[in-house]
N, C-alpha and C positions, 0 to 999 in steps of 0.2 A: 394918758398912758393906756396902751392896749391891754386887754385882758387875755393873758396867755392861756387861761383855762378854756377859752372859747376856740373851738376848732377853726382853723383858717380854711376858707373855701378853696377848692381846686380852681385852676386857671387853664382854660383851653385857648391855645394860640393858633390862629388860622392864617397860613401864609397866602401870598398873592400870586398873580400870574408872573411867569418868568423866574420864579423862586422855588425853593424847597423849604422844609422845616428848619434847615440849618440857618436860614435868614433870621430866625428867632433865638439863636444860641445866646446872644447877649442878654436879652430880657429873661429868657428861661432860667439861665444860671442865676441871675439876680433874684428872681422870685423864689426859686428853690432855696436860696440862701436865707430867705426870710421865712421859710417854713411852709411854703405852699407846695402842694402837688401840682406840677405843671405838665400838661399833655400837649404835645405838638405833632398831631397827625399830619401826614402828607395827603395831598389830593389823591384820589384814585389814579393809578398810573405813575405816581411819584412815590407814594408810600414812604419807605424809609431809605430810599436810594440816595446816594450822594449826587451833587450837581454833575460831576464828571460821568457818573454812571447813567444819569438821565440823558445827558447830551450824546453819549455813545449809543443809547438805544431809546429814542423818544417815542417809539411806536405805541407803547401802552397809553400815551396821552391822546392818541388819535381818536376823534369822535367823542371825547369827553364833553358832556354838557353840564350846565349849571345845576339842574335838578339832581343829577346823579351825585355831583360833588356835595351839594347841601344835604341831601339825604344821608350821605356818608358821615358827615359831622353830626347830624341829628341822631343817628344810631349810637355814635360814640358817646355823646352827651347823655342820652337817656340811660346808658349802661353805667354811668358813674354813680357812686353811692350818695353823692350830694350834688346839687345844682351848682355849676361853676360860674365864675366870671368868664365871659367870652370876649376875646380880643381878636380883631382881624385887620390885616394890612392890605390896602389896595383892593383887589377883587375880593380878598378875604374879608374886607370891610363891608362889602355888599352881602356876602354870605352871612356874616354875623347879624346884619339887620334882618335878614330873612329868618334866621334862627330865633331871634328875639320875637319876631312876629308870630312864630309858632308857639310862643309861651315858654321858651327855653331860656336858661340863664338867670342869674340874680342881678347882673349888670353887664352892659356891653360897652366896648370901646372900639370904635372904628378909627384906625390909624391911617390917615390920608386915604379914606375910603372912596371908592367910586360910588356912583349914585344908583339907587334903585329906580324901577319904572316910574314914570311921571315926573322925573327931574330931568329936564331936557337941556340944561346948560352944557355946552361942549366947547370949552376954550380951545384956541388954536393949537396950543402945545399938546393938549390931549389928543386932538385929531392927528397931529404929527406922530405921536407915539404909536397910534394904532394903524397908521397908513400902511406899513409893510404887510400887515395881516389883512386889513379891510380892502386893500387894492385888488385882491384876487379872490373873489367869492367862490371860485372853483376849488379852492384849497381849504374850504370850511372844515373838513374833517381831518386835516393834516396837523402836524405839530412843527411849526416853522421855527427854525433857529433864530436866536436873537444875536445879531451881529455885534461885534465889539464897538463899532461906530455908533450904532443905535443905542447900545447900552450906555455909552458916554452921555448921550442926550437925555435918556430916560432916568438913569440912576446916578450917573457920575458927573453931573453938571457942576459940582463944586471941586472936581479933581482935575489934575492934568490927564492927558490921554493915557500916559503910561500907568498912572495910578489907577485909572478907571479900568484899563485892560487887566490889571492884577485882580481887581474886584470881580470882573467878569469871570476869570478863571476860577475864582473861589466860590461863586454863588449863582451864576446865571444858567438857566436851562431854557429849553424850547417852549414855545407858546402852545397851549391847548386852544387852537384857533376857534373851535366851535364856541367855547365859553366867551371869547371876546365878541364874536358875531352876535350871540344871543343877548349879551349884555347891552350892546348898542341898539339892536333892533327892539329891545324892550322899552327903551326910554320914552317913546311917545305913547306907550300903552299902559296908562296908569292902572287900569283895572284888569288887564289881561296879560301883561308882560310877564315873562318868567320870573323876573326879579321884583315883582310887585310886593308891596307891603301895605298894611293898613295904617296910614299916617295918623288916623284918628283913634287908634286902638286904645282901649282903657286897660290899665293894669299891666302894660308892657314894662319890662325891667328898664331902669334908667339907662340912657345911652349917651356916651360922650363921643363927639366927632373931633378928631385932631387934624389940624391943617399944618402943612409946612409951607413957609412963605415963598420958597423958590422951587417947589415941587412942579415938575413938568407934566407928570402923568395925571394926577388928580389934584390940581391946584385949588387954592382956597375958594374961588367962586363956586366950585362943585359942592363943597361942604356948606357954604353959606346958603345956596339954593336948597340943599337937602334940609337944613335946619328950618328954613322958612316953611317947608311943607309940613314938617313935624310940629311946628309951633302952633298949628291950628288944632292940634289934639291935646288931650289932658296929661299925657305921660311926659316925664322929664327927659328932655333932650337938650344938651348944651354943646357949645363948640369952643375950642381953644386953638390959638395959632402960635406956632413957634417960629421965630425969625431965623432965616438962614438955613432952614432945613429942606433937603431935597427928598426925592422919593426913596432914598436909602436911609430914612430917618431912624429905623430900628437898629442900625449899626453905625451910622454916621457919628463922628466925634461929638460927644455931648449927649449921646443917646440916654445916658443915665437920668438926666433931668426929665426927659419925656417919659421914660419907663416909670419913674417914681410918681410923676404927676398922674399918669394913667391909673396906676394901682391905687393910689390914695383916693382919687376921685371915685373909682369903682367901689372900694370898700366903704367909703363914707356914705355914698348914695344908695348902695345896696342895703346897708344896715337901716338907713332911714326909711327906705321903701318897704322893707319887711316889717318894720315897726308899725307903719301906717296900715299895712294890710291886716295885721293882727288886731289893730285897734277897733 
């Protein structure tokens, strides 16, 4: 039984590419109902705007790079009165690995995360999801729209096209192209890539990698390869895979099971890790 006298840690939720903080509405509401303060900041250029507002004016996303985005979350986390659990989806899952590497957070959860520098696995479905952006390097500083057809492949592959189009209207936004380019170009640069982390780092907060079995954007081979890199180090990193989950895992039917697993894991291992550090 939990001790209600112990303050519950805040939770910071970091969204991914093509999304806004509203993609976390399901998890955020559930965690707030459990008594946690939940912070869902948007990327610079997205901020608190709705998906429709971002699609109408994507210009603030132009030129946005990974360092600026991660530094944005770094400042938010350092300003909190207590260190939070940090969860990130997709590209946000890369960001939270970088934040943990900076010594932030009491636990981290990467929900279908992309991989940091040094993890060079690139499944064909991942390449297909990035092709509309990567095919035109002259557009690196633009904010390319996500077509409804491409959204169906990347996020709605468990839905009919009509259902997927409705999801697009509710949640999809333009890409920050530079972030995608920087992420891909970092992969072979384990020690110098923008997304680099120290896989051997001591005293990093525990990290959980969540895979979705039918995710097209960041499928299980990516998290498996990432786990293998971390496994050479001393800090706790684990992976769990949920069957039948797409890249829309945070709002797909049955999201409650994933959200509960993520929070239970983070609370359990954050508590154990803090006890070990005090010992």
